[in-house]
N, CA, C and O atoms as a Tripos MOL2 file, in Angstrom:
@<TRIPOS>MOLECULE
protein
  160   159    40     0     0
PROTEIN
NO_CHARGES

@<TRIPOS>ATOM
      1 N          95.2740    8.8970  124.6880 N.3       1 MET1
      2 CA         95.5540   10.0300  123.6510 C.3       1 MET1
      3 C          96.7140    9.8720  122.6420 C.2       1 MET1
      4 O          97.7820   10.4040  122.9460 O.2       1 MET1
      5 N          96.6290    9.2480  121.5580 N.am      2 PRO2
      6 CA         97.6620    9.3490  120.3440 C.3       2 PRO2
      7 C          97.9870   10.5570  120.3870 C.2       2 PRO2
      8 O          97.0620   11.3170  120.6740 O.2       2 PRO2
      9 N          99.6270   11.3180  120.0840 N.am      3 TYR3
     10 CA         99.5970   12.1960  119.3970 C.3       3 TYR3
     11 C          99.9860   12.0440  117.9940 C.2       3 TYR3
     12 O         100.7820   11.2020  117.5790 O.2       3 TYR3
     13 N          99.1910   13.1710  117.0910 N.am      4 HIS4
     14 CA        100.2010   12.9550  115.9310 C.3       4 HIS4
     15 C         101.0760   14.1240  115.7480 C.2       4 HIS4
     16 O         100.8950   15.3050  116.0470 O.2       4 HIS4
     17 N         102.5410   13.2360  114.9180 N.am      5 ARG5
     18 CA        103.6310   13.8650  114.6800 C.3       5 ARG5
     19 C         103.4420   14.9240  113.5210 C.2       5 ARG5
     20 O         102.8560   14.6000  112.4890 O.2       5 ARG5
     21 N         103.8840   16.0340  113.6870 N.am      6 ILE6
     22 CA        104.1020   17.2800  111.9480 C.3       6 ILE6
     23 C         105.6730   17.2250  112.3770 C.2       6 ILE6
     24 O         106.2840   16.9110  113.3980 O.2       6 ILE6
     25 N         105.9920   17.6650  111.1520 N.am      7 THR7
     26 CA        107.3110   18.4690  111.2950 C.3       7 THR7
     27 C         107.0960   20.0710  111.9390 C.2       7 THR7
     28 O         105.9680   20.4980  112.1870 O.2       7 THR7
     29 N         108.2020   20.7900  112.1430 N.am      8 LEU8
     30 CA        108.1520   22.1050  112.8070 C.3       8 LEU8
     31 C         107.6510   22.7020  111.6860 C.2       8 LEU8
     32 O         106.5450   23.1680  111.9600 O.2       8 LEU8
     33 N         108.0850   22.9880  110.0620 N.am      9 THR9
     34 CA        107.6420   23.4920  108.7460 C.3       9 THR9
     35 C         105.8490   23.5550  108.4650 C.2       9 THR9
     36 O         105.1410   24.5240  108.1870 O.2       9 THR9
     37 N         105.4260   21.8180  108.7110 N.am     10 HIS10
     38 CA        104.2510   21.7160  108.3310 C.3      10 HIS10
     39 C         103.4250   22.4530  109.5840 C.2      10 HIS10
     40 O         102.2570   22.8220  109.4730 O.2      10 HIS10
     41 N         104.2780   22.6130  110.8680 N.am     11 PHE11
     42 CA        102.7620   23.3060  111.7800 C.3      11 PHE11
     43 C         103.6220   24.5680  111.6810 C.2      11 PHE11
     44 O         103.3110   25.0770  112.7580 O.2      11 PHE11
     45 N         104.2440   25.1790  111.2850 N.am     12 LEU12
     46 CA        104.6850   27.1840  110.9920 C.3      12 LEU12
     47 C         103.6440   27.3160  109.8600 C.2      12 LEU12
     48 O         102.8850   28.2770  109.9880 O.2      12 LEU12
     49 N         103.4330   26.4010  108.5950 N.am     13 LEU13
     50 CA        102.7850   26.6250  107.5080 C.3      13 LEU13
     51 C         101.3850   26.7120  108.3970 C.2      13 LEU13
     52 O         100.9480   27.7780  108.8310 O.2      13 LEU13
     53 N         100.8010   25.5210  108.5820 N.am     14 GLN14
     54 CA         99.2560   25.2400  109.6350 C.3      14 GLN14
     55 C          98.9350   26.9030  110.6650 C.2      14 GLN14
     56 O          97.9460   27.6230  110.8020 O.2      14 GLN14
     57 N         100.2570   26.9340  111.1680 N.am     15 GLU15
     58 CA        100.0080   28.7530  111.6840 C.3      15 GLU15
     59 C          99.7790   29.5950  110.6700 C.2      15 GLU15
     60 O          98.7820   30.3150  110.6260 O.2      15 GLU15
     61 N         100.6970   29.5660  109.7690 N.am     16 GLN16
     62 CA        100.3600   30.9950  109.1650 C.3      16 GLN16
     63 C          99.6100   31.2750  108.5170 C.2      16 GLN16
     64 O          99.3690   32.4400  108.2030 O.2      16 GLN16
     65 N          98.7920   29.9140  107.9740 N.am     17 ARG17
     66 CA         97.4410   30.1580  107.1420 C.3      17 ARG17
     67 C          96.1970   30.1310  108.4520 C.2      17 ARG17
     68 O          95.0270   30.2970  108.1060 O.2      17 ARG17
     69 N          96.4710   29.9480  109.7120 N.am     18 ARG18
     70 CA         95.2880   29.9410  110.5480 C.3      18 ARG18
     71 C          95.5670   31.5050  110.8050 C.2      18 ARG18
     72 O          94.4920   32.0210  111.1130 O.2      18 ARG18
     73 N          96.3330   32.2050  110.7970 N.am     19 LEU19
     74 CA         96.6090   33.5250  111.4540 C.3      19 LEU19
     75 C          96.7550   34.3230  110.5060 C.2      19 LEU19
     76 O          97.0100   35.4760  110.8520 O.2      19 LEU19
     77 N          96.6620   34.0670  109.0990 N.am     20 GLY20
     78 CA         96.9720   35.0270  108.0840 C.3      20 GLY20
     79 C          97.9580   35.1960  107.9200 C.2      20 GLY20
     80 O          97.8810   35.5290  106.7370 O.2      20 GLY20
     81 N          98.9550   35.2530  108.1480 N.am     21 GLY21
     82 CA        100.6400   35.7630  107.9910 C.3      21 GLY21
     83 C         100.9080   35.6550  107.0430 C.2      21 GLY21
     84 O         100.4690   34.7070  106.3920 O.2      21 GLY21
     85 N         101.9750   36.8070  106.3600 N.am     22 THR22
     86 CA        102.5840   37.3510  104.9500 C.3      22 THR22
     87 C         103.6750   35.8160  104.9140 C.2      22 THR22
     88 O         103.7540   35.2560  103.8200 O.2      22 THR22
     89 N         104.1640   35.4380  105.6500 N.am     23 GLY23
     90 CA        105.0790   34.0750  105.2230 C.3      23 GLY23
     91 C         106.7720   34.3710  105.8550 C.2      23 GLY23
     92 O         107.5020   33.6380  106.5210 O.2      23 GLY23
     93 N         106.9430   35.5020  105.4170 N.am     24 SER24
     94 CA        107.9320   36.2620  106.1940 C.3      24 SER24
     95 C         108.8140   35.7990  107.2690 C.2      24 SER24
     96 O         110.0350   35.6500  107.2110 O.2      24 SER24
     97 N         107.9520   35.5730  108.3550 N.am     25 PHE25
     98 CA        108.5980   34.3630  109.3880 C.3      25 PHE25
     99 C         108.6310   33.1460  109.2080 C.2      25 PHE25
    100 O         109.5180   32.5650  109.8340 O.2      25 PHE25
    101 N         107.8900   32.4460  108.4820 N.am     26 THR26
    102 CA        107.7820   31.5300  108.2130 C.3      26 THR26
    103 C         109.1180   30.9480  107.2650 C.2      26 THR26
    104 O         109.5730   29.8150  107.4210 O.2      26 THR26
    105 N         109.6070   31.8520  106.3440 N.am     27 ASN27
    106 CA        110.3310   31.9530  105.6210 C.3      27 ASN27
    107 C         111.9370   32.1580  106.1930 C.2      27 ASN27
    108 O         112.9550   31.7170  105.6610 O.2      27 ASN27
    109 N         111.8700   32.6780  106.9950 N.am     28 LEU28
    110 CA        112.9260   32.8650  108.4020 C.3      28 LEU28
    111 C         113.4340   31.6370  109.3870 C.2      28 LEU28
    112 O         114.5120   31.2010  109.7920 O.2      28 LEU28
    113 N         112.1740   31.3660  109.5190 N.am     29 MET29
    114 CA        112.6440   29.9490  110.6180 C.3      29 MET29
    115 C         112.5950   28.5620  109.4340 C.2      29 MET29
    116 O         113.1510   27.4900  109.6720 O.2      29 MET29
    117 N         111.9310   28.8080  108.3390 N.am     30 THR30
    118 CA        113.0620   27.0380  107.5980 C.3      30 THR30
    119 C         114.5760   27.7180  106.8990 C.2      30 THR30
    120 O         115.3360   26.9040  106.3740 O.2      30 THR30
    121 N         114.9000   28.9120  106.9070 N.am     31 ASP31
    122 CA        115.4240   29.0380  106.7420 C.3      31 ASP31
    123 C         117.2680   28.7520  107.6840 C.2      31 ASP31
    124 O         118.4200   28.4240  107.4030 O.2      31 ASP31
    125 N         116.1960   29.2710  109.1950 N.am     32 ILE32
    126 CA        117.5350   28.6030  110.5750 C.3      32 ILE32
    127 C         117.3480   26.7150  110.5310 C.2      32 ILE32
    128 O         118.2220   25.9480  110.9350 O.2      32 ILE32
    129 N         115.8590   26.2370  109.8800 N.am     33 ILE33
    130 CA        116.3390   25.1260  109.9390 C.3      33 ILE33
    131 C         117.2380   24.3280  109.5870 C.2      33 ILE33
    132 O         117.9230   23.5130  110.2040 O.2      33 ILE33
    133 N         117.1630   24.6940  108.3390 N.am     34 PHE34
    134 CA        118.1870   24.5030  107.1740 C.3      34 PHE34
    135 C         119.3980   24.2640  107.4940 C.2      34 PHE34
    136 O         120.1280   23.3260  107.1760 O.2      34 PHE34
    137 N         119.6590   25.5600  108.4310 N.am     35 ALA35
    138 CA        121.1300   26.1680  108.4280 C.3      35 ALA35
    139 C         121.4960   24.8440  109.5530 C.2      35 ALA35
    140 O         122.5890   24.2920  109.4260 O.2      35 ALA35
    141 N         120.7650   24.4860  110.3850 N.am     36 CYS36
    142 CA        120.9700   23.9400  111.3950 C.3      36 CYS36
    143 C         121.1330   22.1230  111.0100 C.2      36 CYS36
    144 O         122.1570   21.5200  111.3300 O.2      36 CYS36
    145 N         120.3610   21.6650  110.5380 N.am     37 LYS37
    146 CA        120.4850   20.5790  109.2720 C.3      37 LYS37
    147 C         121.9480   20.5860  108.7410 C.2      37 LYS37
    148 O         122.6110   19.5940  108.4360 O.2      37 LYS37
    149 N         122.2550   21.6480  108.6970 N.am     38 MET38
    150 CA        123.5240   21.4520  107.4510 C.3      38 MET38
    151 C         124.4940   21.3920  109.0130 C.2      38 MET38
    152 O         125.6490   21.0130  108.8190 O.2      38 MET38
    153 N         124.2850   21.5880  109.9080 N.am     39 ILE39
    154 CA        125.4610   21.9730  110.5990 C.3      39 ILE39
    155 C         125.5590   20.6510  111.5310 C.2      39 ILE39
    156 O         126.6390   20.1940  111.9040 O.2      39 ILE39
    157 N         124.3110   20.0960  111.8590 N.am     40 SER40
    158 CA        124.7060   18.5350  112.0480 C.3      40 SER40
    159 C         124.7050   17.4580  111.5140 C.2      40 SER40
    160 O         125.1490   16.4750  112.1080 O.2      40 SER40
@<TRIPOS>BOND
     1     1     2 1
     2     2     3 1
     3     3     4 2
     4     3     5 am
     5     5     6 1
     6     6     7 1
     7     7     8 2
     8     7     9 am
     9     9    10 1
    10    10    11 1
    11    11    12 2
    12    11    13 am
    13    13    14 1
    14    14    15 1
    15    15    16 2
    16    15    17 am
    17    17    18 1
    18    18    19 1
    19    19    20 2
    20    19    21 am
    21    21    22 1
    22    22    23 1
    23    23    24 2
    24    23    25 am
    25    25    26 1
    26    26    27 1
    27    27    28 2
    28    27    29 am
    29    29    30 1
    30    30    31 1
    31    31    32 2
    32    31    33 am
    33    33    34 1
    34    34    35 1
    35    35    36 2
    36    35    37 am
    37    37    38 1
    38    38    39 1
    39    39    40 2
    40    39    41 am
    41    41    42 1
    42    42    43 1
    43    43    44 2
    44    43    45 am
    45    45    46 1
    46    46    47 1
    47    47    48 2
    48    47    49 am
    49    49    50 1
    50    50    51 1
    51    51    52 2
    52    51    53 am
    53    53    54 1
    54    54    55 1
    55    55    56 2
    56    55    57 am
    57    57    58 1
    58    58    59 1
    59    59    60 2
    60    59    61 am
    61    61    62 1
    62    62    63 1
    63    63    64 2
    64    63    65 am
    65    65    66 1
    66    66    67 1
    67    67    68 2
    68    67    69 am
    69    69    70 1
    70    70    71 1
    71    71    72 2
    72    71    73 am
    73    73    74 1
    74    74    75 1
    75    75    76 2
    76    75    77 am
    77    77    78 1
    78    78    79 1
    79    79    80 2
    80    79    81 am
    81    81    82 1
    82    82    83 1
    83    83    84 2
    84    83    85 am
    85    85    86 1
    86    86    87 1
    87    87    88 2
    88    87    89 am
    89    89    90 1
    90    90    91 1
    91    91    92 2
    92    91    93 am
    93    93    94 1
    94    94    95 1
    95    95    96 2
    96    95    97 am
    97    97    98 1
    98    98    99 1
    99    99   100 2
   100    99   101 am
   101   101   102 1
   102   102   103 1
   103   103   104 2
   104   103   105 am
   105   105   106 1
   106   106   107 1
   107   107   108 2
   108   107   109 am
   109   109   110 1
   110   110   111 1
   111   111   112 2
   112   111   113 am
   113   113   114 1
   114   114   115 1
   115   115   116 2
   116   115   117 am
   117   117   118 1
   118   118   119 1
   119   119   120 2
   120   119   121 am
   121   121   122 1
   122   122   123 1
   123   123   124 2
   124   123   125 am
   125   125   126 1
   126   126   127 1
   127   127   128 2
   128   127   129 am
   129   129   130 1
   130   130   131 1
   131   131   132 2
   132   131   133 am
   133   133   134 1
   134   134   135 1
   135   135   136 2
   136   135   137 am
   137   137   138 1
   138   138   139 1
   139   139   140 2
   140   139   141 am
   141   141   142 1
   142   142   143 1
   143   143   144 2
   144   143   145 am
   145   145   146 1
   146   146   147 1
   147   147   148 2
   148   147   149 am
   149   149   150 1
   150   150   151 1
   151   151   152 2
   152   151   153 am
   153   153   154 1
   154   154   155 1
   155   155   156 2
   156   155   157 am
   157   157   158 1
   158   158   159 1
   159   159   160 2
@<TRIPOS>SUBSTRUCTURE
     1 MET1         2 RESIDUE 1 A MET
     2 PRO2         6 RESIDUE 1 A PRO
     3 TYR3        10 RESIDUE 1 A TYR
     4 HIS4        14 RESIDUE 1 A HIS
     5 ARG5        18 RESIDUE 1 A ARG
     6 ILE6        22 RESIDUE 1 A ILE
     7 THR7        26 RESIDUE 1 A THR
     8 LEU8        30 RESIDUE 1 A LEU
     9 THR9        34 RESIDUE 1 A THR
    10 HIS10       38 RESIDUE 1 A HIS
    11 PHE11       42 RESIDUE 1 A PHE
    12 LEU12       46 RESIDUE 1 A LEU
    13 LEU13       50 RESIDUE 1 A LEU
    14 GLN14       54 RESIDUE 1 A GLN
    15 GLU15       58 RESIDUE 1 A GLU
    16 GLN16       62 RESIDUE 1 A GLN
    17 ARG17       66 RESIDUE 1 A ARG
    18 ARG18       70 RESIDUE 1 A ARG
    19 LEU19       74 RESIDUE 1 A LEU
    20 GLY20       78 RESIDUE 1 A GLY
    21 GLY21       82 RESIDUE 1 A GLY
    22 THR22       86 RESIDUE 1 A THR
    23 GLY23       90 RESIDUE 1 A GLY
    24 SER24       94 RESIDUE 1 A SER
    25 PHE25       98 RESIDUE 1 A PHE
    26 THR26      102 RESIDUE 1 A THR
    27 ASN27      106 RESIDUE 1 A ASN
    28 LEU28      110 RESIDUE 1 A LEU
    29 MET29      114 RESIDUE 1 A MET
    30 THR30      118 RESIDUE 1 A THR
    31 ASP31      122 RESIDUE 1 A ASP
    32 ILE32      126 RESIDUE 1 A ILE
    33 ILE33      130 RESIDUE 1 A ILE
    34 PHE34      134 RESIDUE 1 A PHE
    35 ALA35      138 RESIDUE 1 A ALA
    36 CYS36      142 RESIDUE 1 A CYS
    37 LYS37      146 RESIDUE 1 A LYS
    38 MET38      150 RESIDUE 1 A MET
    39 ILE39      154 RESIDUE 1 A ILE
    40 SER40      158 RESIDUE 1 A SER
């Protein structure tokens, strides 16, 4: 079975739409991801 690779940001946005979230958690996670990329 082939796996479809998606980015973490894309996954979070999909889940937010699916669950009807406000976007606050997604924004927080996006900021954390960006900070990790800047550190590495």
